[in-house]
C-alpha positions, 0 to 999 in steps of 0.5 A, a space after each residue: 768877083 770878091 766880097 765888097 767891103 764898105 767903110 766910113 767915118 763919123 762927121 758932125 751930126 752925120 756919117 760918111 759911108 764909102 764903097 767901090 763906086 763912090 761915097 755918101 754923107 748923110 747929115 741931120 740938120 736942126 730941123 730934123 731933116 737929113 741932107 746928103 752929099 753923094 759922089 761917084 769916085 774913081 780909084 786913083 790906082 785906075 789911072 796910076 797903077 803904082 798906087 795899088 802896089 803893096 806899101 805904096 797903097 797904104 801911103 796913098 790911102 793915108 793921104 787921100 783919107 786925110 784929105 777926104 776926111 777934112 773935106 767931109 768934116 768941113 761939109 758936115 759942119 757947114 750943114 749944122 749951123 743954125 744961122 749964118 753967123 754960126 757957119 764957119 767960113 772956108 778961111 776959118 776952117 782952113 785955119 782950124 785944120 792948120 792949127 790942128 796939124 801944128 798941135 799934132 806935130 808939137 805934141 805927138 812928134 816934137 815933145 816926145 823926141 825932145 824928152 827922148 833926146 834929153 833921156 838918151 844918155 841914161 837909157 840908150 837908143 832902144 830906151 829912147 825909142 821906147 820912151 818916145 813911143 810910150 809918151 806918144 801913146 800916153 798923150 794920145 790916150 789922154 787926148 781922147 779921154 779929155 775930148 770925149 767929155 765934150 758934148 760935141 765929141 760925145 755925139 761924134 763918137 756916137 755917130 762913129 759907133 753907129 757907123 760901125 754897127 751899120 757895117 757890122 749888120 750889113 756884113 752879117 746879112 741883117 736887115 738895115 733897120 735901126 732897131 736891128 742894127 742897134 744890136 750889133 757891136 760898135 767895135 770893128 776891125 777895120 777902124 782907123 783907131 787900130 791903124 793909128 795904134 799900128 803906126 805908133 808901134 811901128 814907129 817904136 820898132 823902126 826908129 830903134 834902128 833908123 835915125 839914131 842921131 843925137 840931135 832932136 831936130 834931126 830925129 824929128 826930120 827923119 821921122 817926118 820923112 819916114 812917115 809915108 813908109 810907116 803908114 804904108 807898112 801899117 796899112 799892110 798889117 791893118 789889112 791882115 784881118 781881111 785875109 786871116 780873120 781866124 788867125 790867133 796871131 792876127 787877132 792878138 795883133 789887132 786886139 789893142 786897136 779893138 780895145 781902144 775903140 771903146 774910147 773912140 766910139 759910143 752907143 748911138 740912139 736910133 736917130 743916129 743909127 738911121 742917119 748911118 743907114 741912110 748914108 750907106 744906102 745912098 752910096 753909089 752902086 749900093 745893092 742889098 738883098 733885103 727891101 730897105 724901108 725908110 724909117 717911119 719917123 724920118 723926114 728925108 729932104 733933098 735940098 738942091 743946095 745940099 746935094 752934090 751929084 757927080 754922075 755926069 759923063 766926063 772924067 772932070 766930074 769924077 772925084 779922087 779918093 782912097 779906094 784901098 780902105 773901102 775896096 773890092 777884094 780880089 778873088 
């Protein structure tokens, strides 16, 4: 049996943590209680082995993670509304997600392609791909720099830091107490930020040789069609630090992503660390050698309406999710 890896995601006023057997979301409400969403999960590759193949697993990971991430953010947003008027309806949340996808396509696909097509006669094929990639990366950096000034995003990034610190502490064998976990780094090699940067770099390389058509619409279509392949290849690069953690070339490859995390994470307070620890210790199947005390200052509440348990028998109770980002490595 190989080492078990855990991963997670920051959500609104909380953290999602995931392991081989399931995931748990811990979210702090306005009254300072912590509520949970706990689910047992069945890896999709158990039913469809093809989803465990190299490259294919990366594509599946990307789409399952996107779906799961939106669901988790939606659930957490529903928990922190102070009143019924402040809680978004399902329709409003769907519209917000669709708007975010549309803006992403406009600013990170359409705009760079249009500018690259305009400049193509002057800079050639490679120059066009390089320009598009540079514009995409610049827009992404500007986007992060702008949104991290918003109070809500500052707290989200702090929970992101709490997630990383908790996993780093777990992997170091430390006791999972806020005052101890807080001393660990908020930077982690398996962060999605590194994955995004790898996607951008591969897009520059691949589209230098593929899809060199003069029409902007044609290039946009080719990029969208090849995104699953690029996501799959990026995922294979993303996993290399697991197998070769001391390799200098691999460390050089992941260095830009680690540096970028200084923008997408922030230092959490002890209350945020307590939420991240609570999420991790409530993941189905989680085991730890240390006795993990509940934080003395926390009041943990389990409202029936806020807990989802899918531990009943029957396959219809098991939720699908990506299992390659948070996986049990083979020996």
